[in-house]
DRENSEMI-764206 format. One record per residue: x, y, z of N, C-alpha, C, O in turn; residue in one letter. Coordinates in steps of 0.05 Angstrom, whole numbers, plus 5000, padded with zeros to 4 digits. Atoms other than C-alpha are relative to their C-alpha. Layout:
residues N
XYZXYZXYZXYZA...
end
This chain:
residues 672
502849924995326139926281499750304999501250445012M500349715002323540616261498650105026497549945041D500949884975321241096316497049945004496149905026R502950054998313740996300499549725010497749685027A500450284992314240236307500849975030499549825045S499150034972318140306372498050115019497449995040W502049874983312940776402497549825001496249805022R502350185001307440296380500449775019498649695034T499450234983310839716416499950075030498849925046Q500049914973311840116480497150045010496449965032V502749954992304640336481498449745003496749715021L501450264999302239626467500649865026498849765039S499350134975306139346526498750145024497850015043K501249854978303539906570497049935003496049895025H502950045000296239796550499349715007497349665020L500550284995296739036554501149915027500949675034L498750074974300339056623501949774997501649575011H498150215005306038636597501449915025502150085042S498650104977309138186649502949934994504249775007S497250045008315838206614501850055024501650265037S498249964977321338106667501850244997503150325016P498249765004325038686636498850255012500250455015A501449764989319839166665499649955030498349755038I500350034971320039276741497150025008495650184997L502749994990313639136778500050165026501850145043Q500249844975311339616833499549825024498249615022P500550154975311439366905497250075010496150295004N502649944988304839316942500550215022502650225035A499749794981303639916986500249885029499049685034C499750094973305639847059497350045015495850225008L502349964983300139757110500849945029502749795034H499550044972299939777185498749755011496349715006Y501150244988298939127222500650015030502950005038S499549984971297939177298501749775010501149545003P498250224990303438777333498549805018499449575020P501550194983298238477380499049764985498549554996E501150225016295738047322502049774998501249544993L498050215004302337667318501849965025503749815024S498350034976305137727389498449945024497950125041A501550074976301137347441501750035025504149985024P498549954976303037497512500449745015498649585018F499350254986306636937550499750035030500249835044A500349964972305337237618497850205005497050344986F502249824992300037647655501150285002502650345021D498949735000301438377638498950175023500150365032I501149864977296838617694501649945025502250125041K498450074977300838237745502850134998503950225018E497449875004307238517715499850305006501650425018M500349714994304439227719499950045030500950245040R500049974971302939117792502850025012503350175030N497250004991310338967802501450264992503150365007L498649775010312539557760499150265013500850425023M501049754987308040107788500249985030500750175044D499650054971308139797857497750085018497349955039G502049904981302440187888498050194986498750314965H502049805008296040607877499349994970499250204957N500750025028294240337808497350134994497050264973L502649885005286940557815500250304999498950434983E499749715000289041267832501450104975500750314964D498649925025293741287773498050004976497950184961R501850025022288341047725497850215001496950314981D502049784997283341547754501150264988499750404974W498849755010288142127739500649984970500350184956L499750035029289841847670497450084986497450234967F502749945012282341877655499350295002498250414983G500649724996281642577684501450174979500250364968L498449855020287042827636498949954972498750134956I500850085027284642447575497350114992496750134968M502849925006277442697581499650305003497350395005H500249714999278943447586501350134976503650074970S498849855022280043907527502350185009503850274992N497849844990284744297572502749884996504750014996L497450145003290043767560500749944971502249764965F499349995028290243877485499849734986501749634975N500350255015287343227457500150044970499050244960P499849995030288843087383499449724990500449525001R500650265012286042537339501849954976501850114957R498250075022291142197294500049704997500149555017L499950295004291041507262497849855015498349625023G502250134986284341347294500250005030498549875043G499649994971286841487365500250295009500950474994R499749734988286742077412502650005016503149825032V497649974984293342317440499950275015498750465006F499949764984294542827495502950075006504549915014V497449894992300643267505499850304997498050404982S500249705002301944017513500550084971501849944955P499649895026301844447451502650175000502650395010D497449864998309144637443500450204977502550324975F500049775019307445107385499350265014499750485002N500749764985305045587438502550155009504750035011Q497749844990309546157461500649925029499049785042S499350054973313146117527497950105020497249965039M502049884983308046577559497449835000496249795021E502450175002302246147533500449735014498549645028Q499550254987305445507558499850035030498749865044Q500149954971306245807628497150035009496349925030R502849964992298946027630498549744999496849685016E501350265003296645337606500749825023499149675034M499250164977300745007660498450075025497549905040T501549914977297345427713497149944998495849865018M502850075003290445317684499549705005497549635016R500250294995291544567685500249945029498749765040R499850044971293744597757497450085014496549945032I502549914988287444987775497849804995496149755012E501950205007283244467739500349755018498449655029Y499450234983286643907778499350065029498349885044L500749914972285844297843497049985005496249875026L502950004997278344367832498949715002496849675013D501050285000277743607823501349845022501249595022R499050134976281343447888502649844997503249675014G497550165005287843167859502050055022503449865030V497949934981292143527911499149975029500650055047F501150024973287843367972501949825017502449595010Q498350154982292343148029503050014993504649885007G497250015008298843287993501950135021504250065022W498449884978301243718052498749955027500249935047L501350034974296043618106499549715008499049655031T500250284993295542868101502649895011504850005005G497650124988300342438140500049704997497849574994T499750295001302941728137500649904972500350044952G499250125026305341258082497849994979498450034955P502250025019298441198050499850264984499650254959E500149745014298141938034502450054983502250154960F497549955015305341968012500249844975501149934954E499950175023304741377965498050104978498650094955L502049895019298441667933501150254987500850284963K498849765011302042327924502249934979502350054958R498050095019307841977891498749914974499550004952F501350115024303141607843498850214982499250214958A501349795015299242217822502150194987501750284964L497949835011305542637813501449864976502149994957H498850155022308442087769498450014975499450044953E501849985023302342087724500250284987500350304962V499949725011302642847716502650054985502650184965L497549975014309942807698500149864973501549944955G500250145025308342307644498550164979499150144955M501449825019303642817613501850244993502250294969Y498449765006308143427620501950055023501150075046D498049954980314643547657499750275013500350305037H500449744988312944277667498050005023498550125044S502050024978306744107709501349875024501049955047I498750154978310843607750501950185015502050185040A498049834987316344117764498650235015499350305037I501549784988311444687778498849915027498950055047K501250114975307844247829502249925020501849965044L497850084983314443977856501150235016501750215040G499049764987316844677872498150095022498950155044V502049894982310344887904499549825024499649915047H500650194978308844257945502449895014502549885038F497850164988315443897955502350175010503650105030F497849834992320444467960499050225019499850235043L501249804982316445057988498549865022499149915046W501650134980311344618024501749815017501349805042G498350194985316644098043501850155020502350055042G498349844982321144638073498450085025499450075047A501649924977315444878117499449765018499449795042I500650244984313744168139502449915015502249855039R497650134988320843938153501650205016502850135037F498349804986324244588174498550195018499650325036L501749844983318344948205499049855025499549625028G501350124976314544828270497150064999496150154978T502949995001307244828289498950284991497050294977K501049745008306445578280500150044970498450174958R499849985029308745518209498049814986496849884967H501850205011304744888195497150115000495750094980H502849904997298245208221499550244981497350264970D500449755016299345858182500249954970498850084954K499350015028301945608115499149754985498649764961W500250255015300644878098497349974986497249914962L502650035014293044878084499750204978498650134957R500249805021293445518045501749934976501149994953D498350105022299145218005498649784984498549784960T501450235013295144577991497750104983497149984962E502449895014289144997968500850224980499150334967N499049805018293545467927498950285006498750454988Y500649724992291246077967502550174998502450414993M497449885005298646237964501549824981500949584980I498450155019303646017912502950035008504050255009K497349994989310545837938502149934980501749794960G497650085015317445777909502349965020501949995044C497950104983324245577936502650134991503850044971F497749845009330046077932502549925014503350045034A497450094989336445697946502250074980504150214988M497949965019340545727882500550294994498650454993T499249735007344346367866501649994974502649794966E498449985024347946617805502849895004503949764987L497350074995354546487838500449745015502649645018G499850254985352845857878497649824995495349904998H502150205005348945237859500349775019499149765040G499650244983351444577887501250085027500749955047S498749914975355644947939498250185016498650435016N502049844985349845177983501350155023500450375030V498649864978354545348040501050274992501350455009R498749755009357445897998498150224991499050434983G501949805009351046277983500650275014501550285037I499249734990351747027993497750175010498250385022E502249854988344747268010500250015030501049815042T499649964971344747538081497450075014495950255004V502349924983339247558134501250095027502349935041A498949884975341148018192497850055020495750175013T502149964980337148018256500250285013502350365022Y500249744988334848698281498449975026495949965025D501450054975333248608355498250245008496450205025S501649764993330449318360497149994989495350115000S502750025012324549138315499049715000496649664994T500850285001324448378321499649904971497849754966G500250075028325548298246502749904989504849975000E497650065016330447978198500050184976497950244964F499749825024333148418143501549834979503949774983V498850175021334548018079501050174978499650354968I498749835019339348318030501649844980502949644987N498350115022342548137963502450194998502150404986T497849814999349448437973501550054974503050254972P498649975025352148337903498649854978496749694984C501450125022350048107834500149695000498249564993E499850294999352647397844498249885021497949635021S501750104980347947337903497149994992495449905007A502750015009341647427862499049714999500549534990Q501150275001337146817869499349944971498150104957K500150075028337146447802498649744995498849555011Y501550245009332945917766497849935020497149695023W502050054979327545987819497349944986496050124976I502550075013321545597792497650135013497250115037G502449864990315045997799500550295005498650445006G499449724993318646647814499550194977498950424981A500249825023318146907743497350144998497250374989G502749885004310647027745498049955022496650135030K502350084984306146647793500450005030498550055045H499750044971309346557862499550255015500250485007A500549784981307046997919502050005023502550215035T498250034977311946737972502349824992502249674973H497650175005318746417975501349925026501250075046T498150074979323246038022502750124991503750064969I497449885006329746448023502249875017502149895041V497750104986336146098041502150225001503050324980F498249774995340946608071502049935022501549765039S498150004977347046678115498750165022498050395019Q501349864978344246848183502250155016504150035026L498249834984347847428218498550095025496650245024N501249924974346247518292502250135017504250005023V498149864983350048038332502849994988504849965002N497450005014355648048280501249734996503449714985G498950275004356547298280498449854978495949854978N501250165021355146868219499449725010501249575017N500850264990351146258241499549804977498549584982Q500350185023351045948171497350024986495850214992G502449995017345445798122497549925016497449725030V502650054988338345838148497850064980498350184959H502249975019331445858115497950185012497150165035A502049794991326346428119497750004980498049934956F502349965017319446568091499850304994499950475011I500349725009318747208050497850024979497649854962A501949955021313047488009501350164978502850354983Q498749865023315047707939497950134982498650314967I502249875015308247887908497550015017497249855036R502649994986301448107934498049824985498749704965D502150185011294947737918499250084972498049914957S500649915028294148157854502349954981502150024957D497750065017300847937828502050224998503950214981G498149775001304448597841502549935017502249825039N497550054985311748547863500150175025499450405025T500049864975312648727936502350215001504250194986C497849804997316849337958502749875007502849675021P497350094996324349237959500749724989502749604996N499550255014323748607917500350074970498750224959I499749985029326348587845499949724988501349544998R500350265013324448007799500450034970499350214957I499650015029326847847729499649714990500049535006A500550265011325247267683502749874991504550024982D497650145010330546737666499949964970502049904958C500250025029327946717594499449724990498949545005G500650255013326946167544502149795006504549855007H498150214993330045487559499749784979498049794962K500150225020331444847519497749805007497249624992I502250164991325644527557498750145024499650345033G501449904976320744647614499150294997499350455016L500949725004318045297584497250055011496350285010N502549964985311545177621500550085029498650135044G499249914973315445357685501250284998502950334982V499149725000316546097700502450035019502150135041D497549964984323746077726500750305001500650444981N499449724997325846747754502450055017503649875029G497849904984331247147788499050205020497250365014R501049824979330247517854502350145013504450035020I498249844984333948087888498550115024496250195021W501249904975332448287960501550255008504050245013F498749744993333849017978499250075028497450245033D500549964972333849008054497049965006495750135017N502850084995327048658058499749925029501149755038V500450064972324348628129497749795002495649824990R502050204995320648008152499849955030501850005044I500250054971317947818222501949785009502749604994P498250204988322447408268498849724997500249534994R501450265001317146858265500349874973499649634970E499850115027318646758191502649834996503149724975N497750195000325146388208498849725004497449685024L500850284995323745648199501849885021504249855017L498450034976325945438267500049725013500449705037N499850264988325744688276502949925006503449765024S497150064996333344668272501350215018503050145035V498849794984335145338303498150245001496350274984A501849774996331745978328501650245010503950215018D498949754989333246688348498050125019495750165011V501949894980330146958412499550304994501050424979S500649725006326947648411502350195006502750394992P497849834994333047948444502649944985504650064990N497750045018337747658393501949785009504249785002G498350224993340347018424499549774981497249694976Q500250225019341846458375499749745016501249695035Y500750244985338845788398499949764982498649774961L500250245015339845088372500949765017502849785032S499250254986339944388401502149854985503449674996T497950135015344644178345502450185001502550394987I497749834996351344448365502049994977503450184972K498150035022355344178307499050144975496950084965D500949855023354944678249499649824975497849884959P500350175023355844118197497449855002496049824982D502550144997350043718225497650194997495550124986Q502149805002345844358229499550064970497250084961R500249945028347344508156498649774985496949814968F501250235012345543798136497049995005495449914987A502850004993338843868171498450194982496150144975A501449815017337144478129499749904971498050014956F500250105027338044078065498049764998497749644977L501850224999332843558086497950004978497349794966A502150005021327443798036501049904973499449814957P498950085026332143627978499949704997499849604974L500050295002331942877994497549914985497649744967T502550085014324642817973500250084971499249934953F499749925028326243207910501649804984501049754961G498350195015331642717891498649744996498949614975R501650255004326942127902498150044977498049864959V501949965021321742427856501450034973500349944953T498549985025326942597803500849734990500549674966I499250275008329641887803497649854989497949714968A502350155009322641607796499050114973498349954956V501049885025320542097741501749924976500849894954S498250095021326741897701499249724990499449664966A500850275007324241177702497550014982497449874962V502549995015317341357676500450134972499150054953Y499349895026320241787620501349804983500749784959T498850225015324541207599498049804991498249694969S502150185008318440767599498450104975497949954957K501549885022314741247552501749974974500649884954I498450005024320541287503500549724989500449674965S499750275008321740537502497449874989497549724970L502650105010314340377494499550104971498649954954A500349895027314240837433501949874980501149784959I497950105019320740597402499649704994499949624971A500350295004319239857412497449944984497449774966I502450045016312039897386500550084971499549954953R499449915027314640277325501749784986501249714963Y498250215012320039747314498649744995499649574980A501550245005314739207316498150024976496849834969L501749965023311039507257501450134976500450124954T498549865021316239887216502049804988503549665002R498350195014320039477163502150164984501750394977R497949885016326539617126501749784987502749615002A498350185015330239217072498949715000497649625019F500750285002329138507049502649835001504749924991S497750184999333837927063500349854973502649794965I499950145026332037586997498850194979497350374985T500949825021330637906929497050044999496150264993P502949985002323237756930498549985027496149975028T501250034974322137697005498950265011499650475001G501149754987318338187050502350155015504350035022P498249844984321938747085499949905029497849805038E499850124973324238567155499250215021499950455019V500749824978321338867219502650095014504549945016L497649894988326339317253500949845024503349795028L499350144976326038927318500949714995501749575013L499050265007327738287281503050014992504249804989D497149985005334638557265501549985027500850115046Y498450034975339738337318501150275010501250315035P498849754991342839027319497850185014498450325033I502249854988336039347335499349895027498750035046H500550134974334838837390502050095020501450145043Q497949934981341538997421500050295006501350375026Q500249724993340039737418497950055021498250225039R502449944984333339697454499649805023498749895045L500750194979332739047494501650045026500550025048M498549954975338439187543498950255015498950255040P501249774987335339867556497449945013496750055034L502550094987328639537570500649865026499249895046L499250134975332139097622500850205021500250175044A499249794981335239717653497650145011497650205035I502449874990328440047658498549835020497549935040V501350184981325439437692501650005027500450005048Y498450004976331239437741499750275015499350275040A500349744988330640187754497250025013496950145034M502849974990323040127764499849865027498549975045S500150154974323839597819501550155021500650175044L498349854981329340007852498650265009498850345032A501549764993325140637849497849955019497350105038A502150074981319340297883501249945028500050025048N498650064975324140047937500850265014500550295038D499249744988326740757947497650155011497850265032L502449874990319741027954499149885026498350025045K500850134975318140518007501950075023501050115045M498149914979324540688044499350285010499450345034M500649724993322441418042497550025018497550165038Y502549974985315241338066500149865028498649935045V499650144974317640878123502450105015503449975033K497549894989323441328142499950045030497850095042R499649954972326041388212502550175003504150194983T497549854997331541838240502549834995504549934985P497750185004336141228237500449944970502749884962E499850075028334641108163500550244982501050204958S499849765016335341828139502750004984502750094961N497449995014342741748122499949814976500949884954K500250195022341441128080498350114977499050084954T501749895021335741468043501550224985501250244960I498549795013340242068029502049884980502249984957H498050125018345741628000498849864976499649904954V501250165022341241167960498650194980498850154956V501449815018336941747932502050164984501450224961S498049865015343242117912501149834978501549924955S498950185020346041507876498049954978498749954955A502150065020339441347842499350244983498950224959Y500649755015338142067822502050034978501350094955K497849975020344842097786499849784979499749834955A499950235018344641397756497549994982497849954958T502550025015337341407734499750224980498750184958F500349775019337542097702502049974978501450044955T498150065022343841917664498949784982499149814957W501250215016340541277641497750104983497550024960N502349905015334341647621500950164975499750124954N499149845024338142127575501249814979500849864955M498950205019341741537544497849864985497949824961R502250155012335241167533498450184981497750094959I501449815017331841787504501550034973500250034952L498449975025337541877454499849754983499549784958Q500150255016337641147433497249964987497049884964E502750035010330141127425499450214978498150144958C500449805021330141777385501349904974500149924953R498650105024335241477337498649754989498449724965E501350255009331640807335497450054985496449894970A502549935015325341167310500650154975498850244961C499349865025329241487253499050284999498950425019G501049725003326442137225497550055016497150275025G502449964984319842017260500650085029499050215042Q499249944973323442067326500750305004500950395026G499249724999325242787309497550185001497850425007Y502449844999317943017306499150045029499049855044K500949944973315543357369497649845008497449755031T502550144993308743017365500649715008498949585022E499450284992312242337373501549995026502449775034N499349984972314842567441503049955006504250105022R497350084990321642217446502050224997503550285016V497949805005325942757415499550245018501450365029G500649774983322343307453500649955029501550135044H499550064972322942947519503050035008503650095031L497249964994330542997513500550285011501950315031K499749734991330243747520498650055027499650215043G501549964976325043707575501449895025501350005046E498950144977328943227619503150025003504249925022Y497149974999336143417605500950145026503050085037D499349854975336043887666500249825024501349905045V500050174976335043297713502849935009503249875033Q497350064992342543167713501350235016503550205027S498949764987343543867742498550095025499850135046T501349884976338044097789499649795022499849555017F500250164976337043827859502749845005502749635017E497350124996344543667859501249904974500149724961G498650095024349343597801500849715003501749625024D499650294998350042857785502849935008503249745025N497350074993357642847790500550065030501949925044H499749934972357343207857498649795018499649725039V501550214984352042707882501649745002501749625023L498450244999356442127862502450025019503149825032M497849964981362142427902498949985029500349885047Q501250024973357442487962499649715008500049635031Q500450284995355741757955502649875008502749725028V497450124995363041557953501150105027502449945041S499049904975364642008012498649865024499949805044K501450144979359241668054501049715002501349615024A498950274999361940978034502750005013503449825028L497349984988368941198052499950035030501449915045L500349964971366541428121499349745013500349685035A500750264989363340748133502449815000502849675020E497650185002369640388110502050075022503149895035Y497949924980374240788155499049955029500549875046R501150064973369540718215500349705006500949625028A499850294997369539968204502949925006503549765024N497250064996377139958200501050095027502549955041Q499049884975378140398260498849865025500249805044K501350124977373040078307499949694999499149565018K500150295004373639378279497349885006497049675018N502750094997366139308278498949914973499850004952K501150105025361938938226498650234985497650424997P501549815016359039338168497049965006496149735007F502950014996351739508181498750244987499050474997A501349795015347839918131501250054973503449964967G499249935027348240178060500449754982501649774961L499750255016347939458036502849895000503449724983G497250095000355239348055500449765018502749685022L499750234982353838758101501549774987502849615001E498650225013356638288049503150025004504549825001Y497249974995363538578065501049875026503449855031M499350154976363338218131500749714994501849575011N499450285009364137568092502549994984503450204974K497650025016370237308056499450084971497150064961P500249935028371537537985499049754984500249544987Q501050235015367337087939502049924978503450084967P498350105021371036647889498550014974496449894971T501249985027369436827817501049774983503449734981I499050225017369636217771501950094979501650304967P498049935020375636217726498949984971500050114953S501250035027371236007667497050075003495549935016L502749924998364736377659498449884977498449984954L501850125020359935917622497450154999496950335015T502649865002353036137599498349965025497150155034S501650054976349635797658501150145024499650245041S498749864977354636097707499450294999498750425019T500349715002354036787680497150105002496650335007I502849934996346436767683499149945028496850005035R500750064972346536547756500050265016501850425015S500249754984344137097802502250015021503150235027S497950004980349136887855502750084987504250244999Q497549925014354936937805500050304994502050444997S500249725007352437617783500550185024502050375023Q499749824977351837917852502849975012503850165024I497250034990358637617872501950184984503650314996D498249825016361937987814499550295007501450455009I500649734993358238627832501150075027502250295032F498849964973360338547905503050044998504250215011H497149985002367538437885500950264988502850384998S499449745011367639057842499850225020501650385024R500449784981364739507896502049985023503150185031E498250044978369039207951502950094992504250235007R497349935009375439297910500250304995502250425003D499949715005373740007888500050155026501450355028L500149874974372140207959502749985014503750185025L497350044988378739917984502150184986503750305000S498049855015382740247929499550305003501450465004R500749724996379040907938501150105027502350315029F499049934973380640918013503050015000504250195013A497050005001387940747998501150244985503150364994A499149775016388641297946499750265016501550435015E500449764984385641827991502150015023503250225028V498050014979390141608048502850064990504450195003S497449955012396141628002500450304995502650415000E499849715005394742347982500350155027501850345029Y499849874973393742538056502849965012503950135025Q497350054990400442208073502150184988504250224999A498249815014403642678023499550295008500850474997K500449734990400943278060497450134990496950364998G502549895010394343388024497950005022497949825039E502350004981388243588064498149784992498249674970S502050215005382643088070498350074976497749904959A501749925022378343488022501550004974500449914953E498450005025383943577971500649724991500549664967S499450285007385642837974497549874988497749724969A502550115011378342667962499650104971498849954954F500549885026377843147903501849874979501049824956I498050115019384142857870499449714994500549604974Q500750285005381242157875497349984986495949784990S502749985011375142357834499349764981497049684980F500750225018375741787783499149765014497149645007Q500950234984375441237834497450065015495749895018L502449934987370041627870497549964983495549854992A502250035018365541637809499549704993497249614992E500350285005366940907793498649865023496949685020D501250124976365140727864497150075003495449895010L502849924998358741127863498349844981496149754988G501550165020356540757800499849715009497749595007R500050284991358540087829498049965023496549765023A502050014978354440227892497250004989495549834998F502749985011348340427852499149754985496949654990S500750235016348539847804499749755017498149575012E500250244981349739337860497350025015496049815018R502549974984343839617900497649944982495749814991A502250065019339339587838499849704995497649594995V500050285006341338877822499049845024497449655021L500950144976340138657894497050035003495649845010Q502949964999333138967892498649824980496549714985T501150175021331838597827499849715010497849585007F499850284990334037937858497949965022496649755024M501950024978329738067920497249974989495649814999D502750015012323538197877499649734986497449614989A500250265014324937577835499649775019498149585013E500250224981325637137896497249975012496649755022S502750014988318537297918497949884981495749824988T501950105020315337037853499949705000501949575003L500250295003312636337847501149914973501250074954P499150115025315335887792497950044978495550014983A501949965022312236037725501150204980503550274981G499149835022312536487664501050275009503050374998S499149744991313137137702502849995012504450165007L497450034988319036897742502149944979504450044981K498150055022322336637679500850254986503150304979N499449745013321737317646501750175018503550315009I498449854981324437637709502949914999504750085000F497250105001330537187705501550104976503850174977G498749905025331937387633500650305002502850394995L499649714997331038127649502350065020504050235015L497949964980335438087711502749934989504650084993R497450075012340937727673500950214979503250284978S499349805020340638227616500950265013502750395003L499149764985341038807665502849965010504650135006Y497450044987346938507702502349984979504450104982A498050045020350738307639500550254984502750304974L499649745013349538977607501850185016503550325005T498249854982352839307667502849894997504850054996C497350125003358638807661501250084974503650144972L499049955027359238947587500950294997502750354981D499649725005359239707593501850145019502850365013E498249874980363339857655502849894997503449665003D497250085004370739837639501449925026503549805025A498650064975372439777713500149705005501849615019S499950294997370739037710502549894986503849704997F497550085013376438957660502450115013504449975017L497749874988381039457692500949875025503349845031R499450114974380639127759500349695000500849575020S499550285002381138417733497749825008498249585011G502350184993374138167751499249844976498149624978Y500550145025373437967678502650004983504050214982L497850005019378837747630499050104973496650134970S500849905026378737987558498149794987496149874975R501750215012375937317535497349985013495249945000D502550014985370637327589498250244992495850214990E501549775009368638027568498749954973496450044968A501250075027367537767497497649825004495649854991V502350184995363137207525497650155012495350085005E502249844989359137707565498450144978496050144978V501449865022357638107503498449814983496249884974R501550205015355537477465497449935015495349895003K502450084984350837307522497950225000495550175000E501949785003347738007519498449984974496050024974V501350045026346237877446497949775001495749804991T501950234997343037197463497650085016495350025009K502249924982338837487519498150204986495750184989L501749815015336438057475498249854980495949924977S501550165019334237547423497849845015495649815004S501950164985330737117476497750185010495450085014E502149824990326837727502498450124977496350244982L501449885023324937957431497049924998495450094994R502850085002318437537430498250135021495850145018P501549894978316337867495500050315001499050435020H499649715000317938587475497350155004497250335020A502649864998310638797465498849975027497750165039L501150054974308338467529501450175022500250275040A498449864980313938797568499450305000499250425022L500649725000312339507545497050045006496250255016V502849984993304839377551499649985030497750105041S500150034971306139197624500550265014500150295038S499649734987308039927637497450135007497450305025F502649894993300640077639499650294991498050445002G500349725010301440727599497750014980497849864960I502249985020294940927563501150074972503150214970P499249945028295440967487500350314997502150404983D500049715004293941717492502550135010503250365002A497649884989300341837531502549924984504750014990F497750075017304741527477500050194976499850434980L499949825023304941797406499149854975498949614975S501150135024302441667335501749784989500749584978P498350215011308541257314500049745016501049535007I500350254985307040757369497749834990497449604998A502450145010300740567331499950024970502049964957Y500250005029298240667260501350254988500050454983D498449775009303741137236499550064970500150284961W500749945028301441077163497450174999497450374986I502549855000294341307177500350285013499150475004D499749744987296641857224501550204983501550444989S498649825018300942137168498650024973499750154954N501450005025295742037113499050294993498750455011A501049745009293142627072497550085015497050315022W502549954987286442557107500550125028498750255039A499449904973289842727174501050285000501250415021S499049735002292443387148497750205004495650174993V502149804995288543987173500050204977501950354974E500149835024286344347110498750275007498450444990H
end
């Protein structure tokens, strides 16, 4: 065939739209189909949300609306929906100013009413709820408020007395003053006992003289100190008549009402961070700053005008523990906020996986939804079960806190420490998996998941390094264990009452029905914790028998300590899940709870090697557990949309890829 004839034939086929099988046909363009059209809900999502949020749903929805209807919160229309989130294209200075402007807007609308002057569980639960909503919008706002109300304000409430409450609390609630919390130093973070700032009492003037004696004593990472704070709580070593009385808390002014730095105060900025750039973290040096004697927060200890040190708590260790009381509330709020961040990321990743397709199983078949792939189910569904478990446990922790008594404070400290560490680690894992599950779209800041990683990474460090907190948990469990052994009294508290009963018998053959039984699951979790506690106590004693100090022996047993801390946390979470499930009437909601509880329990069994190391599971049983995780993930797949819809998160607080990701990326959406 000559070239002219060949060209004629090609043009003819082109013009006549030949259906010759030798010519590939284009695929139809992709279109977005809302998952609601093909995924009817098998249970009442409003009832499920009541269980997940636990309290103050109307207050939450009111604040959601307040944020969504103000241009101050950076609304953007994409894919036919409006989304709200901070503008992270702004400079660090602009982000800080916007954080403060948003706080002023919320203040004017009464959001913070009663946050410090209100009393009782009702006020505290409302404060929890509103703070959780604000954290879902922007972590910087939540942290800025947390420092001002919960650390500065909390220190005055818990460590101060009436004179401090009358003078400072209402002005703090109304933002007449802006507080911060100067505990951490360049040279000391978790080891608060070792801080080097010194407050010396001068009986001739009735003043304390606060001084930064060396560079390592500079106060560091102090939220609010960089620009906005006018006052701070200063944690310092108290020196009275040449005697060091240990760490105490003082009120000091660092700026005047015009924002000018006070005399003998030096402040520097901590600079740009990998997240939380809406918070003005700063560094503070005190150059013999004089404050009135009355500025010592004196609920724990006081100094008389003539220089006599006074305290009803004679034990220095107990006195020091009392000064750390404000941190407990911070750990509770951090644990809770980690849960809500996980909810956001999973809601986005699962909604995207319900509409995004990839690859065909057959040559002419449609591409498959991501969440219909078993591997995608096993990436996300166990994490969804973990979030449900954490949510129930977080609600339980909040109720423990608002109903606290002097007798329950120890339990709250231990549980909040365990949950803070476990939940924040889980949150970072969930954020990473969701980021990857969203592919390249997960890398875009506007889709939230990737950016939230940088925002929340710090949670494993502040308010107590997670590894240190886990050691504190294990140390408390060890103390309970030794007291029980020494006094031969039953265990009472920290959920250890099960140790008063004989060791449960674990079935030699774990069938599907056995392994899904709540009793079998809690028996295995009890056995793990009991065994780890026994072995941890034995190892510490063994080191001590060789001449090691108690502290050294504890430090060298760090691996068992961390395993025990995790075992305690996961057992407590599972027990809370079972307690919540037991209150539900028979029906679809209870059935879903059973699947979620089993998937949570078996995911813990599958992922913690201590079950294998200690012989609670054989190798073959571990294989069966993993198979059951796959089955449960598949069984929960039809309920995935209902489960994330039950979080009650408004569309605006998610991201474009959770909805019509084609339209939101269309040329029409580009700002020309």
